[in-house]
C-alpha positions in Angstrom: 2.7 7.5 18.4 0.4 10.5 17.7 -1.8 11.2 20.8 -5.6 11.1 20.6 -7.3 14.5 21.1 -11.0 13.4 21.3 -11.7 15.2 18.0 -13.7 12.2 16.7 -15.8 11.6 19.9 -19.3 10.8 18.8 -18.5 11.0 15.1 -19.4 8.2 12.7 -16.5 6.8 10.6 -17.4 4.5 7.7 -14.5 2.3 6.7 -14.4 -0.2 3.9 -12.1 -3.2 4.3 -11.9 -2.6 8.1 -11.9 -6.3 9.2 -8.1 -6.3 9.3 -4.9 -4.5 8.4 -4.8 -0.8 7.7 -8.6 -0.4 7.8 -8.8 -1.9 11.2 -5.9 0.1 12.5 -7.6 3.4 11.4 -10.8 2.1 13.1 -9.1 1.4 16.4 -7.4 4.8 16.4 -10.7 6.6 15.9 -12.3 4.3 18.5 -10.0 5.6 21.1 -11.7 9.0 20.7 -15.0 7.3 21.3 -16.0 7.3 17.6 -18.7 5.1 16.0 -17.1 2.8 13.5 -19.0 1.2 10.6 -16.9 -1.9 9.7 -17.9 -2.4 6.0 -16.1 -5.6 4.8 -16.8 -9.0 3.3 -15.3 -11.3 5.9 -17.8 -13.0 8.1 -15.9 -16.3 8.7 -12.2 -16.7 9.4 -10.0 -17.0 6.3 -7.5 -19.8 6.3 -4.6 -17.4 5.7 -6.0 -14.0 6.8 -7.0 -13.4 10.4 -10.0 -11.3 11.4 -13.7 -10.9 10.6 -16.1 -7.9 10.8 -17.3 -9.3 14.1 -13.8 -9.7 15.7 -12.9 -6.2 14.5 -16.2 -4.9 16.1 -15.1 -6.5 19.4 -11.8 -4.7 19.2 -13.3 -1.4 18.4 -15.6 -1.6 21.4 -12.8 -2.7 23.6 -10.8 0.4 22.5 -13.7 2.7 23.5 -15.8 3.1 20.4 -19.1 1.8 19.2 -19.2 -0.6 16.3 -21.6 -1.6 13.5 -20.3 -4.6 11.5 -21.8 -4.7 8.0 -21.3 -7.3 5.3 -20.2 -5.2 2.3 -18.6 -6.2 -0.9 -17.9 -2.8 -2.5 -18.6 -4.3 -5.9 -22.3 -4.6 -4.9 -24.0 -1.2 -4.9 -27.0 -2.5 -3.0 -24.8 -3.8 -0.1 -23.1 -0.4 0.0 -26.4 1.5 0.2 -27.8 -0.9 2.8 -24.7 -0.4 5.0 -25.0 3.4 4.7 -28.7 3.3 5.6 -28.0 1.1 8.6 -25.2 3.5 9.7 -27.4 6.5 9.5 -30.3 4.7 11.3 -28.0 3.6 14.1 -25.7 6.6 14.5 -27.7 9.5 13.0 -25.3 10.3 10.1 -21.8 9.8 8.6 -18.8 12.2 9.4 -15.9 10.4 7.8 -15.5 7.9 5.0 -12.4 5.9 4.5 -12.1 4.0 1.2 -9.6 1.4 2.1 -10.9 -1.8 0.4 -8.5 -2.7 -2.4 -7.5 -5.6 -4.6 -4.0 -6.2 -5.9 -2.3 -8.3 -8.6 1.3 -7.4 -9.4 1.2 -9.0 -12.8 1.9 -7.8 -16.3 -0.6 -7.4 -19.1 -0.3 -10.9 -20.6 -0.3 -12.6 -17.2 -3.3 -10.8 -15.7 -6.6 -12.7 -16.3 -9.6 -10.7 -17.2 -11.3 -11.8 -14.0 -8.5 -10.3 -12.0 -8.6 -7.1 -14.1 -12.3 -6.8 -13.4 -11.8 -7.4 -9.7 -9.2 -4.6 -9.3 -11.3 -2.1 -11.4 -14.5 -2.9 -9.6 -13.1 -2.9 -6.0 -10.5 -0.1 -6.3 -12.0 2.4 -8.7 -15.7 1.6 -8.9 -16.0 0.6 -5.3 -14.5 3.8 -4.1 -16.7 5.9 -6.4 -19.9 4.1 -5.4 -19.2 4.2 -1.7 -18.3 7.9 -1.9 -21.5 8.6 -3.8 -23.6 6.8 -1.2 -22.0 8.6 1.7 -21.8 12.2 0.3 -25.4 13.3 1.0 -24.7 12.6 4.7 -21.1 13.9 4.7 -22.5 17.2 3.5 -24.4 17.6 6.7 -21.4 16.9 8.9 -19.1 19.5 10.6 -16.1 17.1 10.2 -16.9 15.9 6.6 -13.8 14.0 5.4 -13.3 11.4 2.6 -10.0 9.6 2.7 -8.9 7.3 0.0 -5.9 4.9 0.6 -4.4 5.6 -2.8 -1.1 7.0 -4.2 -0.1 10.3 -5.8 -0.7 10.4 -9.5 2.8 9.6 -10.7 2.9 9.2 -14.5 6.3 7.7 -14.6 6.0 4.7 -17.0 8.0 2.6 -14.5 4.8 2.3 -12.4 2.7 1.0 -15.3 5.2 -1.4 -17.0 5.1 -4.3 -14.5 1.5 -4.1 -13.3 -0.5 -1.9 -15.6 -4.0 -3.0 -14.6 -3.2 -2.6 -10.9 -1.8 0.9 -11.4 -4.8 2.0 -13.5 -7.2 0.6 -10.8 -5.3 2.3 -8.0 -5.0 5.6 -9.8 -8.7 5.5 -10.3 -9.1 6.0 -6.6 -6.7 8.9 -6.7 -8.6 10.5 -9.6 -11.7 10.3 -7.4 -9.8 12.5 -5.0 -8.8 14.9 -7.7 -12.4 15.3 -9.0 -14.4 15.1 -5.8 -12.2 17.5 -3.9 -13.0 20.2 -6.5 -16.6 19.2 -6.8 -17.4 19.4 -3.1 -14.9 22.2 -2.2 -16.1 23.9 1.0 -18.4 21.0 1.9 -16.3 17.9 2.2 -12.5 17.5 2.5 -11.4 14.8 0.0 -7.8 13.5 0.3 -5.6 10.6 -0.4 -3.1 8.9 1.9 -0.2 6.7 0.9 2.8 5.2 2.9 6.3 6.2 2.2 7.5 2.6 2.9 6.0 -0.8 2.8 3.5 -1.5 5.5 3.3 -4.9 7.2 0.0 -6.6 6.6 -1.2 -10.1 5.8 -1.2 -9.1 2.1 2.4 -8.0 2.3 3.4 -11.4 3.8 1.8 -13.2 0.9 3.4 -10.8 -1.7 6.8 -10.5 -0.2 7.4 -13.9 1.4 9.3 -14.9 4.5 11.3 -12.2 6.3 9.5 -9.3 4.5 8.1 -7.9 7.8 11.6 -6.7 9.0 11.6 -4.3 6.0 8.2 -2.8 6.8 6.5 -0.3 9.1 3.5 -1.1 11.3 0.0 -0.2 10.3 0.1 2.3 13.2 1.8 4.9 11.1 -1.1 4.9 8.6 -3.6 5.1 11.4 -1.8 8.1 13.0 -1.5 9.8 9.6 -5.2 9.3 8.9 -6.1 10.7 12.3 -3.9 13.7 11.6 -5.9 14.4 8.4 -9.3 14.0 10.2 -8.2 16.7 12.7 -7.9 19.2 9.9 -10.6 21.5 8.6 -12.6 21.0 5.4 -10.3 23.5 3.6 -7.6 20.8 3.8 -8.7 19.1 0.6 -7.3 17.7 -2.7 -4.1 16.6 -1.1 -2.1 13.5 -1.8 -0.6 12.9 1.6 2.5 10.8 2.4 2.3 9.3 5.9 5.7 10.3 7.0 5.4 13.9 5.8 2.2 14.7 7.6 3.5 13.2 10.8 6.6 15.3 10.6 4.3 18.3 10.4 2.7 17.0 13.6 6.1 17.1 15.2 6.9 13.4 15.1 10.7 12.9 14.9 11.3 9.3 15.9 10.0 7.0 13.2 11.6 3.9 14.6 8.6 3.5 16.8 6.6 2.6 13.7 9.2 0.1 12.4 8.6 -3.7 12.8 12.3 -4.0 13.3 13.8 -0.6 14.3 17.0 0.4 12.5 16.4 -2.1 9.7 16.4 -0.7 6.1 12.8 -0.2 4.8 11.3 -1.0 1.4 10.1 2.1 -0.4 6.5 1.9 -1.5 5.2 1.8 -5.0 4.5 5.0 -7.0 7.1 7.1 -5.2 10.4 7.8 -6.8 13.1 10.4 -6.0 14.7 10.5 -9.5 11.8 9.8 -11.9 13.5 11.2 -15.0 16.6 9.0 -14.5 14.5 5.9 -13.9 12.2 6.6 -16.9 15.2 7.0 -19.2 16.7 3.7 -18.0 13.4 1.9 -18.5 12.9 3.4 -22.0 16.4 2.5 -23.1 15.8 -1.2 -22.3 13.2 -1.7 -24.9 10.4 -4.4 -24.8 10.7 -7.3 -22.4 12.8 -10.2 -23.7 9.8 -12.6 -24.0 8.2 -10.2 -26.5 11.1 -9.9 -28.9 11.1 -12.1 -32.0 14.7 -13.1 -31.6 16.4 -14.2 -28.4 17.9 -11.2 -26.8 21.6 -10.9 -26.0 22.6 -10.5 -22.4 22.7 -6.9 -21.3 26.1 -5.3 -21.2 27.8 -5.7 -17.9 27.9 -2.5 -15.9 31.2 -1.1 -14.7 32.5 -2.4 -11.4 31.0 -0.5 -8.4 29.3 -0.8 -5.1 26.2 -2.5 -6.5 28.2 -5.2 -8.2 30.3 -5.8 -5.1 27.1 -6.0 -3.0 25.6 -8.6 -5.2 28.9 -10.6 -5.1 28.8 -10.6 -1.3 25.1 -11.6 -1.4 25.9 -14.4 -3.8 28.7 -15.8 -1.6 26.2 -15.9 1.3 23.5 -17.9 -0.5 22.7 -21.4 0.5 20.0 -24.0 -0.1 18.6 -23.3 3.3 18.1 -19.6 2.5 16.4 -20.5 -0.8 14.2 -23.1 0.8 13.1 -20.6 3.5 12.4 -17.7 1.1 11.1 -19.1 -2.3 10.9 -15.8 -4.0 12.5 -14.0 -7.0 13.4 -10.3 -6.4 14.0 -7.8 -9.2 15.7 -4.5 -8.4 15.2 -1.4 -10.6 18.1 0.8 -9.4 18.6 4.4 -10.3 21.9 6.3 -10.0 25.5 5.2 -10.6 25.9 1.5 -11.5 22.1 1.2 -11.6 19.9 -0.7 -14.0 18.0 -4.0 -13.5 19.4 -6.7 -11.2 17.8 -9.8 -9.8 18.1 -12.0 -6.7 16.7 -15.5 -7.4 15.9 -17.3 -4.1 13.8 -20.0 -5.8 16.3 -21.9 -7.9 18.6 -24.5 -6.3 21.4 -22.7 -4.5 20.1 -19.3 -5.4 21.5 -16.9 -8.0 22.1 -13.2 -8.6 22.8 -11.2 -11.7 22.5 -8.1 -13.9 19.3 -7.9 -16.0 15.9 -9.5 -15.6 15.5 -12.9 -13.9 14.8 -15.9 -16.2 11.4 -16.4 -14.4 8.9 -13.6 -13.5 9.9 -11.8 -10.3 7.6 -12.1 -7.3 8.7 -8.7 -6.0 9.9 -5.7 -7.9 11.7 -3.0 -5.9 12.7 0.4 -7.2 15.2 2.5 -5.3 18.5 4.4 -5.7 21.8 2.4 -5.7 22.7 4.3 -2.6 19.6 3.0 -0.7 20.2 -0.5 -2.1 23.8 -0.7 -0.9 22.8 0.7 2.4 19.9 -1.8 2.8 22.3 -4.8 2.3 25.3 -3.4 4.1 23.2 -2.9 7.3 21.7 -6.4 7.1 23.1 -9.7 8.3 24.9 -11.8 5.6 21.9 -14.1 5.1 20.6 -11.2 3.0 17.8 -8.7 3.7 15.0 -10.9 2.3 15.7 -13.7 4.7 16.7 -11.9 7.9 
């Protein structure tokens, strides 16, 4: 883990969505320096499926050595944002760091995303980030630290990242465009950067999206907290960057990343919006044409790929399936594989007995993973025969 330096002692860090997960992890890391933490989030009462409230987070912050100010903030409400900023300035005397972490997600395609959900993602992710930044900037300008950090991805225009969840991608990229614009607008005054994980991070949201067993393929929130802390240590001239957690920690001298793994040595799921061979993936996606459900005539099964490691891996996986595995998992996985023997494959752990195959699943996938065939084969070959999604 990255050691604390005391850099943030006495500084005020305003974090949206800090009642749990990544936001809380960043709060606790800063609190160890003796920072003042403004916990700006909605949760005041325990959620049936999500642990933590702004008050329990405040207790943890103070136990870690910081001072806490829990504020009820729905970032869709400009008045609530402004009230929290005013309270923070009144209590702590200013704001030194803003972390735009609050986010809404729906990994659904265009026809399956209700307008209400579109509005939620646009208003929380893009608009919420913009308005919270706007409210904090007058005070950040007065700070010697002066950092805005958005938890958002690099602007990767590979169509692959728009096809399956267009609305979510637009909303998330809106946060990244705030980085692009504000970094230039406030150059020399405020450092504005984005941070994104290289691999999936284990949070309550990931449990709901990925289903049972997903945590073994994730890293802990600690890696994001350490990466964020590394950014805060840097001068205002470090601005306009789209930082990947693993990369900046390597710059800090971190070599052992197993310390961040939920299950050290287990293959990890690469995160969205990052691809090693974008041109190859894009060509494969374009060559497939529109989704089957949008074609006028029933599509023919895709041509079977030539025999190779991927097909052999799926054969082994299929042989290991059972009703118990399906019952315990209840999810459909779609794999967009680049490289030799790549293409679209699926693993259906919802239907009785389970199923695997080439092409898209008959029902919409719960999880879509994009990776190279090499990483895919490695992920399954290093996993027990019950399959990686149920290990």
